C-alpha positions in Angstrom: -17.8 -93.2 51.1 -14.6 -90.9 50.5 -14.9 -87.4 49.5 -11.8 -86.0 47.4 -11.0 -82.2 47.9 -10.8 -79.7 44.9 -9.1 -76.7 44.9 -10.2 -74.3 42.8 -7.3 -71.4 42.4 -8.5 -68.5 42.8 -7.7 -66.1 39.1 -7.3 -62.5 39.3 -9.1 -61.3 36.1 -7.8 -57.5 36.2 -4.1 -58.9 36.0 -5.0 -59.3 32.3 -5.0 -55.7 32.3 -2.4 -54.7 34.6 -0.3 -51.3 32.8 2.6 -51.3 34.0 4.7 -47.8 33.8 6.4 -48.5 30.7 3.3 -49.5 28.8 2.1 -46.0 29.7 5.6 -44.3 28.6 4.5 -46.5 25.3 1.1 -44.9 25.1 2.7 -41.4 25.3 4.6 -41.8 23.1 2.5 -43.0 20.6 -0.4 -40.0 21.1 3.1 -37.7 20.8 3.7 -39.3 17.4 0.2 -39.4 16.3 -0.3 -35.4 17.4 3.1 -34.5 14.9 1.9 -36.4 12.1 -1.3 -34.4 11.9 1.1 -31.3 12.0 3.1 -32.7 9.8 0.2 -33.2 7.4 -0.9 -29.5 7.8 3.2 -28.3 7.0 2.9 -30.6 3.9 0.0 -29.6 2.3 0.3 -25.3 3.5 3.6 -25.3 2.2 3.1 -27.2 -0.8 0.1 -25.2 -1.9 2.1 -22.0 -0.9 3.9 -20.3 -3.6 6.4 -17.6 -3.6 3.7 -14.8 -4.9 1.8 -15.2 -1.7 5.0 -15.4 1.0 6.4 -12.4 -0.3 3.1 -10.7 -0.4 2.8 -11.7 3.7 6.6 -11.0 4.3 5.8 -7.4 3.0 2.8 -7.1 5.6 5.2 -8.3 8.2 2.9 -11.2 9.2 4.6 -13.8 12.2 6.1 -16.6 10.5 6.4 -14.6 6.8 9.6 -14.5 7.1 10.5 -18.4 7.1 7.8 -19.1 4.8 9.4 -17.0 2.0 12.4 -19.0 2.5 10.9 -22.4 2.2 8.6 -20.9 -1.2 11.4 -20.5 -2.7 13.0 -23.7 -2.9 10.5 -26.7 -1.9 12.1 -30.0 -2.8 14.4 -28.8 0.1 11.6 -29.2 2.5 9.6 -31.4 1.0 11.9 -34.9 1.4 11.9 -33.8 5.3 8.6 -33.6 5.7 7.5 -36.8 3.9 10.2 -38.5 5.8 9.3 -37.2 9.2 5.6 -38.4 8.3 7.1 -41.8 7.5 8.6 -41.9 10.7 5.7 -41.4 12.9 3.2 -43.3 11.4 5.2 -46.2 11.3 6.6 -45.8 15.2 3.3 -44.7 16.3 1.7 -47.7 15.0 4.7 -50.3 16.0 4.5 -48.7 19.8 0.4 -48.9 19.4 0.6 -52.9 18.1 3.2 -53.8 20.8 0.8 -52.2 23.7 -2.0 -53.5 22.4 -0.4 -57.2 22.2 1.0 -57.2 25.2 -2.6 -56.1 26.9 -5.3 -57.7 24.9 -4.1 -60.3 22.9 -3.9 -61.2 19.0 -7.3 -60.1 18.7 -7.1 -57.2 20.3 -4.4 -56.2 17.7 -6.5 -57.0 14.9 -9.2 -54.7 16.4 -7.3 -51.7 17.6 -5.3 -51.8 14.1 -8.4 -51.2 12.1 -9.6 -48.6 14.9 -6.4 -46.7 15.1 -6.2 -46.7 10.9 -9.4 -45.1 10.6 -8.5 -42.5 13.3 -5.2 -41.6 11.7 -6.6 -41.1 8.6 -9.6 -38.9 10.2 -7.6 -37.2 12.7 -3.7 -37.0 11.2 -4.6 -37.2 7.6 -8.0 -35.5 6.5 -8.9 -33.0 9.0 -5.5 -31.2 9.1 -5.1 -31.4 5.3 -8.6 -30.2 5.0 -7.9 -27.3 7.6 -4.6 -26.3 5.7 -6.3 -26.2 2.5 -9.0 -23.9 3.8 -6.5 -21.7 5.9 -3.7 -21.7 3.3 -1.6 -18.9 4.6 -2.0 -18.5 8.0 -1.2 -22.2 8.5 2.0 -21.7 6.4 2.8 -19.0 8.6 2.3 -21.2 11.3 4.3 -24.1 10.6 7.2 -22.8 8.5 9.5 -21.8 11.6 9.3 -25.6 12.8 9.7 -26.9 9.4 12.8 -24.5 8.8 14.4 -25.7 12.3 13.5 -29.4 10.7 14.9 -29.3 7.7 18.4 -27.8 9.3 18.6 -31.2 11.9 22.2 -33.2 10.6 20.0 -36.5 10.0 17.0 -35.2 8.1 19.4 -32.6 6.0 21.5 -35.2 4.8 18.5 -38.0 4.5 17.1 -34.9 2.1 19.9 -34.4 -0.1 20.1 -38.2 -0.8 16.3 -38.2 -1.5 16.7 -35.2 -3.9 19.6 -36.9 -5.6 17.7 -40.2 -6.0 14.6 -38.7 -7.4 16.8 -36.8 -9.8 18.1 -39.4 -11.2 15.0 -41.3 -11.9 12.9 -38.4 -12.8 15.0 -35.2 -14.8 13.9 -31.9 -13.6 11.9 -29.7 -16.3 14.4 -26.6 -17.0 11.4 -25.2 -19.5 8.6 -24.8 -16.0 11.0 -23.1 -13.6 9.3 -20.5 -12.9 7.4 -19.9 -9.9 4.5 -18.4 -12.1 4.2 -18.0 -15.9 2.7 -14.8 -17.6 -0.8 -17.0 -18.5 -1.2 -18.0 -14.6 -0.9 -13.9 -14.0 -3.6 -13.9 -16.6 -5.4 -16.2 -15.0 -5.0 -14.8 -11.3 -6.6 -11.3 -12.7 -9.2 -13.0 -13.8 -10.1 -14.6 -10.8 -9.8 -11.8 -8.9 -12.3 -9.8 -10.7 -14.5 -13.0 -10.9 -14.0 -12.6 -6.9 -14.1 -9.2 -6.7 -11.0 -8.6 -5.5 -10.2 -5.9 -8.3 -12.4 -3.9 -10.5 -12.6 -4.3 -14.2 -10.6 -1.4 -14.8 -7.7 -3.1 -12.8 -7.9 -6.4 -14.8 -7.7 -4.6 -18.0 -4.6 -2.7 -16.5 -2.8 -5.6 -15.3 -3.6 -7.8 -19.0 -2.3 -4.5 -21.1 1.2 -4.4 -18.6 1.6 -7.9 -18.6 0.9 -8.3 -22.4 3.0 -4.6 -22.8 6.6 -6.7 -22.7 5.6 -9.0 -26.0 4.1 -6.0 -28.0 5.9 -4.6 -31.3 6.0 -1.0 -32.6 4.0 -2.9 -35.8 0.9 -3.7 -33.8 0.3 -0.1 -32.3 1.5 2.3 -35.1 -0.7 4.3 -37.3 -0.4 2.4 -40.4 1.4 4.4 -43.6 -2.3 5.5 -45.2 -3.6 7.5 -42.0 -0.3 9.2 -41.8 -1.0 13.0 -42.4 2.5 14.8 -43.3 3.4 18.0 -45.1 5.4 18.4 -48.3 9.1 20.4 -47.6 8.2 23.4 -50.0 4.6 23.9 -47.9 4.7 27.1 -46.6 4.8 27.8 -42.5 0.9 29.0 -42.6 -0.1 26.1 -45.1 1.6 23.7 -42.9 -0.3 25.2 -39.6 -3.7 25.1 -41.4 -2.9 21.4 -41.8 -2.2 20.8 -38.4 -5.2 22.5 -37.1 -7.6 20.9 -39.5 -6.3 17.5 -38.8 -5.6 18.6 -34.9 -2.2 17.4 -34.7 0.6 19.0 -32.6 3.4 17.5 -34.6 3.6 16.7 -38.5 6.0 14.8 -40.5 8.1 17.1 -43.0 8.8 14.4 -46.3 10.5 15.5 -50.1 9.1 13.2 -52.7 7.0 10.6 -50.8 7.0 9.3 -47.3 9.6 7.1 -48.1 11.9 10.0 -47.9 10.8 12.0 -44.4 13.1 14.4 -43.7 11.8 15.4 -40.4 9.1 17.1 -38.4 7.5 20.2 -37.5 5.8 20.8 -34.2 2.5 23.5 -34.2 3.7 25.7 -31.3 6.9 26.2 -33.7 4.8 27.3 -36.3 2.6 29.3 -34.6 6.0 31.3 -33.5 7.0 31.3 -37.0 3.7 32.3 -38.5 4.0 35.9 -35.5 7.8 36.3 -36.5 6.4 36.9 -39.9 7.9 33.6 -41.7 4.1 32.4 -43.0 5.3 31.9 -46.3 8.9 30.6 -45.3 8.9 26.8 -46.8 8.3 24.3 -43.6 11.6 22.6 -44.2 13.7 25.4 -43.0 12.2 24.6 -39.3 12.1 20.9 -39.1 13.4 18.5 -36.5 15.5 15.5 -36.0 13.1 12.5 -36.3 13.9 8.6 -35.3 13.5 5.8 -36.9 12.7 2.7 -35.7 12.2 -0.5 -37.6 8.3 -2.3 -37.1 9.6 -5.4 -35.0 11.1 -3.4 -32.4 9.6 -4.1 -29.1 7.5 -1.3 -27.6 8.6 -1.2 -24.0 12.0 -0.6 -25.0 11.0 2.0 -27.7 9.3 3.7 -24.3 12.5 3.4 -22.5 14.3 5.2 -25.5 11.6 8.1 -25.9 11.9 8.7 -22.1 15.7 8.5 -21.7 16.1 10.4 -25.3 12.9 13.0 -24.8 11.0 12.3 -27.9 7.6 11.8 -28.4 7.8 10.6 -32.5 9.1 7.9 -34.2 8.6 6.7 -38.3 8.7 3.6 -38.2 10.4 1.3 -41.5 10.5 -2.0 -42.6 13.3 -4.2 -43.8 13.5 -2.4 -46.8 13.7 0.8 -45.0 10.2 1.9 -46.4 8.2 4.1 -44.2 5.1 1.9 -42.8 3.9 3.8 -40.0 4.2 6.5 -37.4 4.4 5.7 -33.7 4.1 8.1 -30.8 4.3 8.2 -26.9 0.5 8.5 -26.9 0.1 5.5 -28.9 2.1 3.6 -26.6 0.6 5.3 -23.6 -2.9 4.1 -25.1 -1.6 0.7 -24.9 -1.6 0.6 -21.4 -4.6 2.5 -20.6 -6.5 2.8 -23.3 -8.2 5.0 -25.9 -7.3 9.0 -24.7 -9.8 11.0 -26.6 -9.2 14.8 -26.4 -12.4 17.4 -25.6 -12.6 18.4 -29.5 -12.3 14.6 -30.7 -14.6 12.7 -32.4 -13.5 8.3 -32.2 -15.7 6.6 -34.2 -16.3 3.3 -32.4 -14.4 0.2 -33.6 -17.1 -2.4 -33.0 -21.0 -1.2 -33.4 -23.5 -4.0 -33.0 -25.7 -2.9 -36.3 -28.6 -6.0 -35.2 -27.9 -9.7 -33.5 -24.9 -11.2 -33.7 -24.1 -8.9 -36.7 -21.1 -6.5 -36.2 -19.9 -3.6 -38.2 -15.9 -3.5 -37.4 -13.0 -1.2 -38.3 -10.9 -3.2 -40.4 -7.5 -1.5 -38.6 -8.9 -3.6 -35.4 -6.4 -6.3 -33.9 -7.4 -9.9 -34.1 -6.9 -10.0 -30.3 -9.2 -7.0 -29.8 -11.9 -8.4 -32.2 -12.0 -12.0 -31.1 -12.7 -11.2 -27.3 -15.2 -8.2 -27.8 -17.4 -10.3 -29.8 -16.5 -13.7 -28.3 -15.4 -15.4 -31.4 -12.7 -17.2 -33.0 -10.8 -15.9 -35.6 -7.3 -17.2 -36.2 -4.1 -15.3 -35.4 -1.4 -15.5 -38.0 1.8 -13.3 -39.8 -0.7 -10.7 -39.6 -2.2 -8.3 -37.1 -5.3 -6.9 -37.9 -8.9 -7.8 -39.0 -8.0 -6.0 -42.7 -4.8 -8.4 -42.5 -6.3 -11.4 -42.0 -9.1 -10.7 -44.8 -6.3 -9.9 -47.5 -4.8 -13.0 -46.4 -7.5 -15.4 -46.5 -9.1 -13.8 -50.3 -5.6 -12.9 -51.8 -6.3 -10.0 -53.0 -8.6 -6.5 -52.2 -12.0 -7.2 -51.9 -14.7 -5.4 -53.4 -17.0 -3.4 -51.7 -20.0 -6.5 -50.8 -17.4 -9.2 -51.6 -17.2 -11.7 -48.1 -15.9 -15.3 -47.2 -16.8 -17.9 -44.7 -14.5 -18.6 -41.4 -14.4 -20.3 -38.3 -18.3 -20.2 -38.5 -18.3 -16.4 -39.4 -19.6 -14.6 -42.7 -16.8 -11.4 -43.2 -18.2 -8.7 -45.7 -16.3 -6.0 -47.1 -18.4 -3.2 -46.1 -16.2 -0.1 -47.0 -13.1 -0.2 -49.6 -11.3 3.2 -50.4 -9.3 2.5 -52.8 -6.9 -0.2 -52.0 -7.6 0.3 -48.6 -10.1 -1.8 -46.6 -12.1 0.5 -44.2 -15.3 -1.2 -42.8 -16.3 -5.0 -42.1 -19.3 -6.6 -41.5 -18.8 -9.6 -39.0 -22.1 -12.7 -38.7 -22.2 -14.9 -36.7 -23.7 -17.3 -39.6 -24.5 -20.5 -37.1 -27.0 -18.7 -35.0 -29.0 -17.9 -38.4 -29.1 -14.3 -38.0 -29.9 -12.5 -40.8 -27.6 -13.1 -44.1 -28.6 -10.1 -46.1 -25.4 -7.4 -46.1 -26.2 -3.9 -45.7 -25.6 -2.0 -48.4 -22.9 1.0 -47.8 -25.0 3.4 -47.7 -26.8 2.3 -44.6 -24.1 2.4 -42.3 -21.2 5.0 -44.0 -21.9 7.7 -41.0 
């Protein structure tokens, strides 16, 4: 019986996992690209979320990296293509290197397993976590990465590629020239509202910010004292009579007219009248002492008028319409009140423009602006060519209402509570959808 000798070759299983120097180099490069992907994710998120306003504030505070951040925020389309291209390169090259390394060490099944793991790791640690941190620390992250990104976009290859990408994008997507401003007026108003909600500013500060922003669009007609409320003196009245009128009405300046308010000659100052009275000119006609008065159109911007008043040193203007008729007066005090709110002297009694007389019923002055009454009561009266609540009533009715006459509009009942001749003085606004009382108060009950 013969025996066959069988020889088994000794297999060293550790040879399968033998790692060479080149494998280590591939792994190190892949890890570096992985880290760069996370940094670029922070840069993309933080820089896109940072506007020029925030960057300018940081630069004013001289924070580190703020100057580079300010330069980048001025033109986002210059850095965004470079960042996106760099992210694409890092992710693609990194994934390829990992695939080559794993394929060499573990074979096909290993590549499949590691690819799945790599996708999850890249998403979590190079995308989700960095971007979440950038969102929660936008300002800090932006200043941190801005210098590096600024260096990145200056690299010749990336700079050239960015210009190509920008041109390609603008060929397919035309820039919106109407929306080129970084911050609009509405956004500034919204920012002030948010700042108030987050207790960054006080309510008075928010109101002032709104007033300043809206000031540039306000025209003289919206703030003037209407013709019906003008207190003026006829040119033949004596100095003594004019002074009595000024003192009784509490005015420091009085317009002087000839026949009617469409023929205003100028104005007199109370201090001048006192001086002339002491000099023995009490019986002289006021026309002798008038000062020159400025005339402005009712559509003139209030901001422009304020600059003119400051440069030419005058405090009072007559407001005229397109036909040259006097429609009102506007003073420097009226302009300041548009910014700061009502200014009441010690001896003045200011009747409130809006008074809640019962739940969901309000007594409102007819000369209040539509915007003010909407904001104060929380309603939505329509805005049109009229400026005041009284103008809306006249437009809706088509005639001067009688006392007690009412109409419905936008879920409200508006009633004329007090009418003086051709002028509406007081109105009642009632929210009818809340089923409050529907009976209008008698004029005698509210005529205080």
